[in-house]
C-alpha positions as CSV (number, residue, x, y, z in Angstrom):
1,X,163.7,-174.8,-89.6
2,X,164.3,-177.5,-91.9
3,X,166.4,-180.0,-90.0
4,X,169.4,-179.5,-87.9
5,X,171.5,-179.8,-91.0
6,X,171.4,-178.0,-94.3
7,X,168.8,-179.2,-96.7
8,X,171.0,-180.8,-99.4
9,X,174.4,-181.7,-98.0
10,X,174.1,-185.2,-99.3
11,X,176.3,-187.2,-101.5
12,X,173.2,-189.1,-102.7
13,X,171.8,-185.8,-104.0
14,X,174.9,-185.3,-106.1
15,X,174.7,-188.8,-107.5
16,X,171.0,-188.4,-108.3
17,X,171.5,-185.0,-110.0
18,X,174.2,-186.6,-112.1
19,X,171.6,-189.0,-113.6
20,X,169.7,-186.0,-115.1
21,X,172.6,-185.2,-117.5
22,X,171.4,-187.9,-119.9
23,X,167.7,-187.6,-119.1
24,X,165.1,-186.3,-121.6
25,X,163.5,-183.6,-119.4
26,X,160.5,-183.1,-121.7
27,X,159.4,-186.7,-122.0
28,X,156.3,-187.9,-120.2
29,X,156.7,-190.7,-117.7
30,X,154.0,-193.1,-116.5
31,X,154.7,-194.4,-113.1
32,X,152.7,-196.6,-110.7
33,X,152.3,-193.8,-108.2
34,X,148.6,-194.4,-107.2
35,X,148.1,-195.6,-110.8
36,X,148.4,-192.0,-112.0
37,X,150.3,-190.6,-114.9
38,X,152.9,-188.3,-113.6
39,X,153.6,-184.9,-115.3
40,X,156.7,-184.5,-117.5
41,X,159.9,-184.1,-115.5
42,X,160.2,-180.4,-115.6
43,X,156.5,-179.9,-114.7
44,X,156.9,-182.3,-111.8
45,X,160.0,-180.4,-110.6
46,X,158.1,-177.1,-110.8
47,X,155.2,-178.5,-108.8
48,X,157.6,-180.0,-106.2
49,X,159.4,-176.6,-105.9
50,X,156.2,-174.7,-105.4
51,X,154.9,-177.5,-103.1
52,X,158.0,-177.3,-101.0
53,X,157.5,-173.6,-100.4
54,X,153.8,-174.0,-99.7
55,X,154.3,-177.1,-97.6
56,X,157.3,-176.3,-95.4
57,X,155.3,-174.7,-92.5
58,X,152.8,-177.5,-92.6
59,X,155.5,-180.2,-92.5
60,X,157.3,-178.4,-89.7
61,X,154.1,-178.1,-87.7
62,X,153.2,-181.7,-88.3
63,X,156.5,-182.9,-87.1
64,X,156.3,-180.8,-83.9
65,X,152.8,-182.1,-83.3
66,X,154.0,-185.7,-83.7
67,X,156.9,-185.2,-81.2
68,X,154.8,-183.2,-78.7
69,X,151.4,-184.8,-78.7
70,X,151.5,-188.2,-80.6
71,X,154.7,-190.1,-80.1
72,X,155.2,-190.8,-76.4
73,X,158.7,-192.1,-77.2
74,X,159.9,-189.1,-79.1
75,X,162.0,-187.6,-76.3
76,X,160.0,-184.4,-76.8
77,X,156.5,-185.6,-75.9
78,X,154.5,-183.2,-73.7
79,X,150.9,-184.5,-73.4
80,X,148.1,-186.1,-75.4
81,X,145.6,-183.9,-77.3
82,X,143.4,-181.7,-75.2
83,X,145.6,-181.8,-72.1
84,X,147.8,-178.9,-71.0
85,X,151.4,-179.6,-70.3
86,X,153.0,-177.0,-68.0
87,X,156.8,-176.5,-68.4
88,X,158.2,-175.4,-65.0
89,X,161.4,-174.2,-66.7
90,X,162.4,-172.1,-69.7
91,X,163.8,-173.7,-72.8
92,X,167.4,-175.0,-72.7
93,X,169.7,-176.7,-75.3
94,X,168.0,-180.0,-74.5
95,X,164.8,-178.6,-76.2
96,X,165.3,-179.5,-79.9
97,X,161.9,-180.0,-81.4
98,X,161.4,-176.3,-82.2
99,X,164.1,-174.2,-83.6
100,X,164.9,-170.7,-82.2
101,X,163.0,-171.5,-79.0
102,X,162.0,-168.7,-76.6
103,X,163.9,-169.0,-73.3
104,X,162.1,-166.1,-71.7
105,X,158.9,-167.5,-70.6
106,X,158.0,-171.0,-69.3
107,X,155.6,-172.5,-71.8
108,X,152.4,-174.3,-71.3
109,X,151.6,-176.5,-74.3
110,X,148.2,-177.5,-75.5
111,X,147.6,-179.4,-78.7
112,X,143.8,-179.4,-79.5
113,X,141.8,-182.0,-81.3
114,X,138.6,-180.1,-82.4
115,X,137.1,-182.9,-84.5
116,X,134.4,-184.1,-82.0
117,X,133.6,-180.8,-80.4
118,X,135.1,-177.4,-79.5
119,X,137.3,-176.8,-76.5
120,X,136.9,-174.2,-73.8
121,X,140.2,-172.5,-72.6
122,X,139.9,-170.9,-69.2
123,X,142.5,-168.5,-67.7
124,X,142.7,-167.2,-64.1
125,X,143.3,-163.6,-63.0
126,X,147.0,-162.8,-63.6
127,X,148.7,-160.0,-61.7
128,X,148.9,-156.9,-64.0
129,X,152.7,-156.6,-63.9
130,X,153.2,-160.2,-65.2
131,X,152.9,-160.5,-68.9
132,X,151.2,-163.6,-70.2
133,X,149.7,-164.7,-73.5
134,X,147.8,-167.6,-75.1
135,X,148.6,-167.8,-78.8
136,X,146.5,-169.9,-81.1
137,X,148.3,-171.4,-84.2
138,X,146.5,-173.8,-86.6
139,X,147.9,-176.5,-88.9
140,X,148.5,-173.8,-91.6
141,X,150.7,-172.0,-89.0
142,X,148.2,-169.1,-89.0
143,X,147.9,-167.2,-85.8
144,X,144.2,-167.0,-85.4
145,X,143.8,-165.3,-82.0
146,X,145.1,-164.3,-78.6
147,X,144.2,-164.4,-75.0
148,X,146.4,-162.5,-72.6
149,X,147.7,-159.2,-71.1
150,X,147.6,-157.3,-74.3
151,X,144.7,-158.9,-76.1
152,X,142.1,-159.5,-73.3
153,X,143.6,-158.1,-70.1
154,X,144.5,-159.7,-66.8
155,X,141.0,-160.7,-65.7
156,X,139.9,-164.4,-65.7
157,X,137.7,-165.7,-68.5
158,X,136.5,-168.6,-70.6
159,X,137.1,-168.7,-74.3
160,X,135.9,-171.1,-77.0
161,X,138.2,-172.6,-79.7
162,X,136.3,-174.2,-82.6
163,X,137.3,-176.2,-85.7
164,X,136.6,-175.2,-89.3
165,X,133.2,-177.0,-89.5
166,X,131.6,-175.9,-86.2
167,X,128.3,-174.0,-86.7
168,X,127.0,-173.7,-83.2
169,X,125.9,-170.7,-81.2
170,X,128.2,-168.9,-78.8
171,X,127.3,-170.3,-75.3
172,X,126.5,-168.1,-72.3
173,X,129.6,-167.3,-70.3
174,X,132.1,-167.5,-73.3
175,X,134.1,-164.3,-73.7
176,X,135.1,-164.9,-77.3
177,X,135.2,-167.6,-80.0
178,X,138.4,-168.4,-81.9
179,X,138.0,-170.3,-85.2
180,X,140.8,-172.6,-86.5
181,X,141.2,-173.4,-90.2
182,X,142.3,-177.0,-89.2
183,X,140.9,-179.6,-86.8
184,X,144.3,-179.9,-85.0
185,X,145.7,-176.7,-83.5
186,X,148.2,-175.5,-81.0
187,X,147.7,-173.2,-78.0
188,X,151.0,-171.9,-76.8
189,X,150.8,-170.3,-73.3
190,X,153.7,-167.9,-72.3
191,X,153.9,-166.8,-68.7
192,X,156.6,-164.3,-67.8
193,X,159.3,-165.4,-65.3
194,X,161.0,-162.5,-63.5
195,X,163.9,-164.5,-62.1
196,X,164.7,-168.0,-60.9
197,X,163.0,-167.4,-57.5
198,X,159.8,-166.4,-59.3
199,X,159.1,-169.9,-60.6
200,X,156.6,-170.9,-57.8
201,X,154.5,-167.8,-58.9
202,X,154.6,-168.9,-62.5
203,X,153.5,-172.4,-61.5
204,X,150.6,-170.9,-59.6
205,X,149.5,-169.1,-62.7
206,X,150.0,-172.2,-64.9
207,X,147.8,-174.2,-62.5
208,X,144.9,-171.8,-63.3
209,X,145.0,-172.6,-67.0
210,X,142.2,-175.0,-67.9
211,X,141.1,-176.9,-71.0
212,X,137.8,-178.8,-71.3
213,X,135.4,-179.9,-74.0
214,X,132.4,-177.7,-74.6
215,X,130.1,-180.4,-73.4
216,X,131.9,-180.6,-70.0
217,X,131.8,-176.8,-69.7
218,X,128.0,-176.8,-70.4
219,X,127.6,-179.9,-68.2
220,X,126.0,-181.8,-71.1
221,X,126.6,-185.4,-72.4
222,X,129.7,-185.6,-74.6
223,X,129.2,-186.3,-78.4
224,X,130.7,-189.4,-79.9
225,X,134.5,-189.5,-79.9
226,X,136.3,-188.7,-83.1
227,X,137.8,-191.7,-84.9
228,X,141.3,-192.8,-83.9
229,X,144.0,-191.8,-86.3
230,X,147.1,-193.7,-87.2
231,X,149.3,-190.7,-87.8
232,X,152.3,-191.2,-90.1
233,X,155.4,-191.0,-87.8
234,X,157.4,-187.9,-88.3
235,X,160.3,-186.1,-86.6
236,X,161.9,-182.7,-87.0
237,X,165.2,-184.5,-87.8
238,X,163.5,-186.6,-90.5
239,X,162.2,-183.7,-92.6
240,X,165.0,-183.6,-95.1
241,X,164.7,-187.2,-96.0
242,X,160.9,-187.5,-95.9
243,X,159.6,-184.1,-96.8
244,X,156.9,-184.9,-99.3
245,X,155.8,-188.0,-97.3
246,X,155.3,-185.7,-94.3
247,X,153.5,-183.2,-96.5
248,X,151.2,-185.9,-97.8
249,X,150.4,-186.8,-94.2
250,X,150.0,-183.3,-93.0
251,X,147.6,-182.4,-95.8
252,X,145.1,-185.0,-94.6
253,X,144.4,-182.6,-91.7
254,X,144.5,-179.3,-93.5
255,X,141.2,-178.6,-95.3
256,X,141.5,-176.9,-98.7
257,X,140.7,-173.2,-98.8
258,X,140.2,-170.8,-101.8
259,X,143.7,-169.5,-101.1
260,X,145.5,-172.8,-101.6
261,X,143.1,-174.6,-104.1
262,X,145.4,-174.1,-107.0
263,X,148.6,-175.4,-105.4
264,X,146.7,-178.3,-103.8
265,X,145.5,-179.3,-107.3
266,X,149.0,-179.3,-108.6
267,X,150.3,-181.4,-105.7
268,X,147.6,-184.0,-106.4
269,X,149.2,-184.4,-109.8
270,X,152.3,-185.9,-108.2
271,X,150.4,-188.0,-105.7
272,X,150.3,-185.7,-102.7
273,X,147.1,-184.9,-100.8
274,X,144.1,-186.5,-99.1
275,X,143.4,-190.0,-100.4
276,X,146.9,-190.3,-101.9
277,X,150.2,-191.8,-100.6
278,X,153.4,-190.3,-101.8
279,X,156.3,-192.8,-102.1
280,X,159.6,-191.2,-103.0
281,X,161.3,-194.6,-103.1
282,X,159.0,-195.7,-106.0
283,X,160.0,-192.9,-108.3
284,X,162.4,-193.2,-111.2
285,X,166.0,-191.9,-110.6
286,X,165.2,-189.0,-113.0
287,X,162.1,-188.0,-111.0
288,X,163.9,-188.4,-107.7
289,X,166.7,-186.2,-108.9
290,X,164.3,-183.5,-110.1
291,X,162.3,-183.5,-106.9
292,X,165.5,-183.1,-104.9
293,X,166.6,-180.2,-107.1
294,X,163.2,-178.7,-106.6
295,X,163.5,-178.9,-102.9
296,X,166.9,-177.2,-103.0
297,X,165.6,-174.4,-105.3
298,X,162.5,-174.0,-103.1
299,X,164.7,-173.8,-100.0
300,X,166.9,-171.2,-101.7
301,X,163.8,-169.1,-102.5
302,X,162.8,-169.3,-98.8
303,X,166.3,-168.2,-97.7
304,X,166.1,-165.4,-100.3
305,X,162.9,-164.2,-98.8
306,X,164.4,-164.4,-95.3
307,X,167.3,-162.3,-96.5
308,X,165.3,-159.7,-98.4
309,X,161.7,-159.9,-97.0
310,X,162.7,-157.6,-94.1
311,X,164.4,-154.2,-93.7
312,X,168.0,-154.3,-92.7
313,X,168.6,-151.9,-89.8
314,X,172.2,-151.8,-88.4
315,X,172.7,-155.3,-89.5
316,X,169.4,-156.6,-87.9
317,X,166.5,-157.9,-90.0
318,X,163.4,-156.1,-88.9
319,X,160.0,-157.0,-90.3
320,X,156.5,-158.4,-89.6
321,X,156.0,-161.9,-90.9
322,X,153.6,-163.8,-88.6
323,X,149.8,-163.5,-88.7
324,X,146.5,-165.0,-89.8
325,X,145.3,-166.2,-93.1
326,X,144.4,-162.7,-94.3
327,X,147.9,-161.5,-93.3
328,X,149.7,-164.0,-95.6
329,X,147.1,-163.8,-98.3
330,X,148.5,-166.8,-100.2
331,X,152.1,-165.5,-100.0
332,X,153.6,-169.0,-99.5
333,X,157.3,-167.8,-99.6
334,X,156.5,-165.3,-96.8
335,X,154.8,-168.0,-94.7
336,X,157.7,-170.4,-95.3
337,X,160.3,-167.8,-94.5
338,X,158.5,-167.0,-91.2
339,X,158.4,-170.6,-90.2
340,X,162.0,-171.2,-91.1
341,X,163.1,-168.1,-89.3
342,X,161.3,-169.2,-86.1
343,X,158.1,-171.2,-86.3
344,X,155.2,-170.1,-84.1
345,X,156.2,-166.5,-83.9
346,X,153.8,-163.9,-82.7
347,X,152.0,-161.2,-84.6
348,X,153.9,-157.9,-84.6
349,X,151.5,-156.3,-82.1
350,X,152.3,-159.1,-79.6
351,X,156.1,-159.3,-80.2
352,X,158.7,-158.2,-82.6
353,X,161.7,-160.3,-83.5
354,X,164.7,-158.4,-85.0
355,X,167.3,-161.1,-85.9
356,X,170.8,-161.2,-87.4
357,X,173.7,-163.4,-88.5
358,X,175.9,-160.4,-89.2
359,X,177.6,-157.5,-87.4
360,X,176.9,-153.8,-88.2
361,X,179.2,-154.0,-91.2
362,X,177.5,-157.0,-92.7
363,X,180.3,-159.5,-91.8
364,X,179.0,-162.9,-90.5
365,X,179.0,-163.3,-86.8
366,X,181.4,-166.0,-85.7
367,X,182.4,-166.6,-82.1
368,X,185.5,-168.5,-83.1
369,X,186.9,-165.4,-84.7
370,X,185.7,-162.4,-82.8
371,X,184.4,-160.9,-79.6
372,X,181.4,-158.5,-80.0
373,X,179.5,-155.8,-78.2
374,X,176.0,-154.4,-78.4
375,X,175.5,-151.0,-76.8
376,X,172.1,-149.4,-76.1
377,X,172.7,-145.6,-75.7
378,X,171.3,-143.8,-72.7
379,X,167.5,-143.9,-72.6
380,X,167.3,-146.1,-75.7
381,X,166.5,-149.6,-74.4
382,X,163.9,-151.5,-76.5
383,X,160.6,-149.7,-76.0
384,X,158.1,-152.3,-74.7
385,X,155.0,-152.5,-72.5
386,X,156.1,-156.0,-71.3
387,X,159.8,-157.0,-71.6
388,X,162.6,-157.5,-74.0
389,X,165.4,-160.0,-74.5
390,X,168.4,-160.9,-76.7
391,X,168.9,-164.6,-77.2
392,X,171.9,-166.5,-78.5
393,X,171.6,-169.4,-80.9
394,X,174.0,-171.7,-82.7
395,X,174.2,-170.2,-86.2
396,X,173.8,-173.6,-87.9
397,X,171.1,-175.4,-85.9
398,X,169.3,-172.3,-84.5
399,X,169.2,-174.1,-81.2
400,X,170.3,-172.7,-77.8
401,X,174.0,-172.8,-77.0
402,X,175.5,-174.8,-74.1
403,X,177.7,-172.7,-72.0
404,X,179.4,-172.8,-68.6
405,X,177.1,-170.3,-66.9
406,X,173.9,-171.7,-68.5
407,X,172.9,-168.3,-69.7
408,X,171.1,-168.4,-73.0
409,X,169.8,-164.8,-73.1
410,X,169.9,-161.4,-71.5
411,X,166.6,-159.8,-70.8
412,X,165.1,-156.7,-69.2
413,X,164.3,-158.4,-65.8
414,X,168.1,-158.9,-65.5
415,X,168.8,-155.2,-65.7
416,X,169.1,-154.5,-61.9
417,X,172.0,-156.9,-61.7
418,X,173.7,-155.5,-64.9
419,X,176.3,-152.8,-65.0
420,X,175.7,-149.6,-67.0
421,X,178.2,-147.1,-68.3
422,X,178.7,-143.7,-66.5
423,X,176.5,-142.1,-69.2
424,X,173.7,-144.6,-68.5
425,X,174.4,-146.8,-71.6
426,X,174.1,-150.6,-71.5
427,X,176.7,-152.7,-73.2
428,X,176.3,-156.5,-73.8
429,X,179.4,-158.6,-74.3
430,X,178.9,-161.4,-76.9
431,X,181.8,-163.9,-76.9
432,X,182.6,-167.5,-76.1
433,X,184.8,-166.8,-73.1
434,X,184.1,-164.7,-70.0
435,X,184.9,-161.0,-70.4
436,X,186.1,-161.0,-66.8
437,X,184.4,-160.9,-63.5
438,X,183.7,-157.2,-63.7
439,X,181.7,-157.6,-66.9
440,X,180.2,-161.1,-66.5
441,X,176.8,-159.8,-65.5
442,X,176.5,-158.3,-69.1
443,X,178.0,-161.4,-70.8
444,X,175.9,-163.4,-73.4
445,X,177.9,-166.5,-74.0
446,X,178.5,-167.4,-77.7
447,X,179.3,-170.6,-79.5
448,X,182.8,-171.3,-80.8
449,X,181.3,-171.0,-84.3
450,X,178.6,-169.2,-86.3
451,X,176.2,-167.1,-84.3
452,X,172.4,-166.4,-84.8
453,X,170.9,-163.7,-82.5
454,X,167.3,-162.9,-82.0
455,X,165.9,-159.9,-80.1
456,X,162.4,-160.2,-78.7
457,X,160.3,-157.2,-77.9
458,X,157.1,-158.4,-76.1
459,X,154.1,-156.1,-76.5
460,X,156.0,-153.4,-78.2
461,X,154.9,-149.8,-77.6
462,X,153.1,-148.2,-80.5
463,X,153.8,-144.5,-79.6
464,X,157.3,-143.1,-80.4
465,X,159.9,-144.2,-79.7
466,X,158.6,-147.5,-81.2
467,X,159.9,-150.3,-83.4
468,X,156.4,-150.3,-85.0
469,X,155.5,-150.1,-87.8
470,X,157.9,-152.9,-88.6
471,X,160.9,-151.6,-90.5
472,X,159.8,-148.0,-90.2
473,X,159.7,-147.3,-86.5
474,X,161.4,-144.5,-84.8
475,X,163.4,-146.9,-82.5
476,X,166.1,-149.0,-84.1
477,X,168.2,-151.9,-82.7
478,X,171.8,-150.9,-82.3
479,X,174.4,-152.7,-84.5
480,X,176.8,-155.4,-83.3
481,X,180.4,-154.2,-83.2
482,X,183.6,-156.3,-83.2
483,X,185.4,-155.7,-79.9
484,X,188.9,-154.3,-80.3
C-alpha cells in the first residue's frame, strides 16, 4: 500500500536530491534531533532504507488503526477500541483506508486494546455451509490465530485474546487463548454473503459476534483502566509525506522482540523509537535528501520482492506470504511486500491470493488498450472448500473500480447465473465496456487504465487438484488472454 500515489513522484524530491551533488557524504553531522549526534549521511541513509522496509507494515497498520478506531472524523471511522463494528455491505470504491479490499464478505471490524486486560471474543453457531473466519492481526501485521469454519468449526465458543505481558491462567469456559505481540490488535471477521438477498442472514450471524473484557466474562470487578493515549494523527494518504514520523509513533506500541532488536537499535540512532520524536523538518537538506532516497530505494526493494518473491504461473503471481512471527522469521522485505500487495491477508491455509498486472504473455493489463478473457477449462474451477473470486482493482491505487453495473468481482456464488461453454468451460470477460447482453453475466468491468487483478481462494483444498503448496500445486490459475 503506500499511498494512493507512487512513493516519490515529487518535484521536491528532485530538488532535494540535487543538493546532494555538492554534499560530502562521509562527513559527520551533529543535529539537534533529540540532542543526539546523527550518523554520517550514508549510514543514516542505509538505516533509513532498512527502516523503511522494516517499518512499512507497521506504518500502514498504524494509519488504518487511526482511521478506523481513533479519529472519528476520518471518514473511515468504524468504532472505538473493544467495540465490534458490523458492516452490512461488502467493500465498494468508497472504502479507501485499506488497499486491495475484499469485496466478497461483509466485514465485522474489532480493534482491541489489550493493555488493561484481555478480551473475550464469542462467536455463535454458524450454519455449516456458510464460511466465516475471525482473523487476528497484531501491530507487527503478524497473523496470530483464527476462529472460524476451517480453524475451529461452526460451533459456538468463547476465545481469549491477550496482550504480550499477560501471565494469567486460562479461565474455565475458554476454548483457546490467542497471544498478540502488541497491545493493540485487529480482529477481522469475514462472513460469507451468498447473494444480495442473503444480507439479513449475514446480519443475524454478525449480531452473534461478541467482545467483552475478561473481567466482565468472569463477572468480576474490572481492573483500572489503561492510561489515555494522545495518538499521533495519521492517515493512509499521509504516509508518503510523514513516513518516519508515523513509524516513530507506531513503534511506541510495538514492543521490541529478539527478531527486531538490531533494526530497532539502528533506528534509535536517527531518532526513531520509544521516547524519541522524529522531526523530518528539522533535518539538514542533505539528510532530508538522503532519507528520501533511502525511502525510494527501500520501496524499490519491496517492489522487487513482490515481483520475484512468488512463482509466476500463467502470468499470475502465486505464493504464500502472510503468517505469524515464526513464518516471517525476520524477513522484513517479505513482510513489507505482503503488506504492500494487500495488507491483512490470510495465511495460505485460510486463503490463497494469486494476483497479476500482466496477461499470459507478460504484457501489462490495460483496459484502455485491450479487452481480455479468462477461461477455466471444464472441471478446472478453483479447488476450494469454501468459495473463490476474481476481483478487479485500479492498477494504480489498488482500490475497487467504479462501473455502471456496480460489479467489482465475479465469485463462485454467482455461478448459477453465469453462462458456460458447450464443453462446460467458464469464460470471464474483462473489459471496460459491456461485452453485450448475452455475455454480461460473465463480465468483470475494468478501468479505462491499468488493471490489477486478485484471485481469492478461501479455504483451499489440500488434496489434488490443489493450489497448495503455494507455487507448486497441481492446480494452476489460467492465463489472461487478449480478446481478438
